[in-house]
C-alpha positions, -999 to +999 in steps of 0.1 A: +000+000+000+012+036-005+024+057+024+000+085+032+017+113+052+008+149+061+038+160+082+070+177+070+093+155+091+077+122+082+076+132+046+113+140+046+120+106+063+101+086+037+117+105+009+151+094+023+143+059+036+111+047+020+094+015+031+122-008+021+147+009+044+122+016+071+138+020+105+113+024+134+134+047+156+140+071+127+103+071+119+093+077+155+118+106+158+102+122+127+067+117+142+077+132+175+092+163+157+061+168+136+040+166+168+062+193+185+062+215+154+023+214+154+022+221+192+002+190+198-005+175+232-007+138+223+004+112+197-018+081+190-004+051+171-027+022+165-033-007+141-064-001+121-074-025+093-044-028+070-027+003+083-009+016+113-026+050+118-007+078+135-027+108+147-019+140+166-042+156+191-046+194+189-072+205+215-102+181+213-094+169+177-073+140+165-058+147+131-042+121+109-004+124+104+005+093+085-006+057+076+020+029+072+015-008+065+002-028+095+032-051+091+054-024+106+034-022+138+054-045+159+087-028+150+073+005+160+059-007+193+091-025+201+111+007+195+087+026+218+093+000+245+131+004+241+128+041+244+107+038+275+130+011+291+102-014+289+119-039+266+122-065+294+084-067+297+065-091+274+040-075+251+003-082+255-003-064+288-008-027+295+024-008+301+033+027+311+067+044+307+085+076+303+105+087+272+133+113+272+152+119+240+184+139+239+176+151+204+144+166+217+156+187+247+130+203+269+103+177+264+092+145+282+069+119+267+046+097+288+039+064+270+008+041+275+008+008+256-025-011+255-031-045+239-057-046+211-068-073+187-042-065+160-013-058+183-008-028+206-020+008+207+003+035+219-009+068+234+019+093+241+013+125+261+038+154+254+050+175+283+073+206+282+098+204+310+112+238+304+107+270+323+071+277+313+056+306+332+021+302+345-001+332+352-038+340+351-031+367+325-017+341+301-051+324+299-067+351+277-097+352+299-119+383+303-105+406+330-137+402+350-133+364+350-097+367+363-108+391+390-137+368+400-114+338+402-088+357+422-116+366+446-126+329+449-091+315+456-080+344+479-104+329+505-076+306+515-099+277+523-125+254+506-124+233+474-121+249+439-126+225+410-118+231+374-142+211+353-144+202+317-136+174+291-102+163+280-083+191+262-104+219+277-075+236+295-086+228+330-052+216+342-034+247+328-060+269+345-054+251+378-017+256+375-022+293+367-044+297+397-018+282+421+010+302+405-010+334+408-017+327+445+019+321+452+030+352+434+004+374+451+016+361+485+052+371+476+063+336+484+047+334+519+024+305+512+031+268+518+020+250+485+020+213+479+007+191+451-001+154+445-003+146+408-004+117+383+017+127+365+035+159+374+029+178+342+050+209+348+075+220+374+060+250+392+080+275+412+072+276+449+054+243+450+065+210+465+052+184+440+047+147+445+039+122+418+017+092+424+033+058+419+006+031+420+032+003+416+049+013+448+016+018+466+020+056+466-016+062+455-036+094+457-052+085+491-019+075+506-001+106+493-029+129+505-030+115+540+008+121+543+010+155+526-016+170+549+009+165+577+033+188+558+011+218+568+002+230+533-020+261+531-027+253+494-030+218+481-032+210+443-046+176+435-040+166+399-074+151+395-102+138+417-111+105+401-121+081+429-142+082+461-112+081+485-096+111+469-129+130+468-134+124+506-099+134+515-101+165+493-133+176+510-120+168+544-089+189+538-110+218+526-131+216+557-100+216+578-089+250+566-068+241+535-075+256+500-078+226+477-075+231+440-082+202+416-095+192+382-126+171+376-141+154+346-176+167+343-197+186+318-213+211+341-214+224+377-245+203+383-226+174+369-197+180+394-221+180+424-239+148+414-207+129+404-193+138+438-225+125+454-222+093+434-186+089+447-201+088+482-191+122+494-210+133+524-237+158+516-226+182+544-190+182+535-199+187+498-222+215+505-201+233+530-167+226+515-172+234+478-161+270+471-164+272+433-166+252+401-148+268+371-162+252+340-138+257+311-138+249+273-115+258+244-133+263+211-118+265+177-116+299+160-128+303+124-103+313+097-110+351+091-099+348+055-126+324+043-153+331+068-187+335+053-221+344+068-245+314+067-281+307+077-286+282+105-300+248+095-335+239+107-320+216+133-296+243+145-324+269+146-344+248+170-314+248+194-311+286+194-329+308+219-361+321+203-351+357+209-316+353+195-310+373+163-273+372+158-254+364+126-239+330+120-206+322+102-187+292+089-154+290+071-151+270+038-113+265+038-086+284+019-048+285+014-044+306+045-058+279+067-046+249+046-082+240+039-092+235+075-115+265+079-098+273+112-074+299+124-040+283+128-033+272+164-060+295+178-086+284+204-107+307+224-114+301+261-150+298+275-153+301+312-183+297+335-178+304+372-202+289+398-198+300+434-225+286+457-244+309+481-261+297+513-293+287+494-273+263+471-253+250+500-285+242+519-300+225+488-269+204+483-269+193+520-307+185+518-302+165+487-326+182+462-331+168+427-312+176+396-339+199+382-342+221+412-304+222+418-298+232+382-321+263+386-304+272+419-269+268+405-278+289+374-287+318+396-252+316+412-233+312+379-214+340+362-205+341+325-228+312+315-212+292+287-241+292+263-245+330+263-207+335+260-206+310+232-234+328+212-215+361+216-186+345+199-209+332+171-223+367+165-188+381+163-179+356+136-151+341+157-166+306+160-190+286+140-225+277+152-218+240+151-188+246+174-210+266+197-236+238+199-208+213+207-196+234+236-232+238+249-240+201+246-207+192+263-218+214+292-254+202+294-267+238+292-292+235+264 
């Protein structure tokens, strides 16, 4: 089969080597370089049909980089195992490892191998280990949103959760919040973190990485780190009941707990924490804020055209809305994608519960009633903010509907 490639480095590699002289490590080096050039967050390599499909994640989208014959799959996976010092382990079981390449300074790659019917699938997360600076101003949020978040985290106690799907920017926002707190305190805060993995080295924070193999799990780490007297505690992600209970307990004990959480809305955060078994009183009293974040793709300004909503889209719009709608058709400036190159716009919704909401959470009201109460305490609602961007011609209506559905706000 012919090689199908869409990256400069892999193109150059195959022009030099071809399939006959294919060398897996040289191929992977080209793939890694293309991923870095495109500022992607993940690399996916998986056998699919008669091909090995290589895709790069940019935001919430996976874009194809190259297809090679499926017969090359084992050589590619074996080279990844060598790079991650996993060659002593037999294939066919899940594996996790870390890759550091001298020819790619400033970056670290976290490898996950997973057995599938036709071999193995590799997912590789890319981390910058350089001196990246985090600040709330770098998030490109509205100044009022930054001011409101600073007001929430300056309370120095409670639980602040950044919610959203994969690739929404919640981890970056959490890092920026912690960095801003430390900077505002002029280095007078005690800040600790428990993460899996540690994504970036942050100035002024004592960071610990979970190691399940050694028994250093989130619950074990959190019980220990609280004896270190942290005023601010960053938890990489709340993903299990034990971690949720410990995070809430820490917030009730006077610590400021900042974490990320996979949920589509503020209501979703509350009900998922309930399902995890978190005590209603600790949840209602300990939760200080939910910051619901999204990153949406900006339209290419060179080929943007005004369009009429489809009948389906029209039914999803508020009856009184009369803004213009735009879509991009693709041009040379955007390489046919219809999107502005490497430009995503932040959407931020901030929910800070009042006493009425806290009492409702503690009393265990239903989802419908809680949604109404939370809506009254929410600033910069995602749906209205998204429609503003549609009217300005910065994002397409379909992108806006995706953001709304992923937030359960329609």
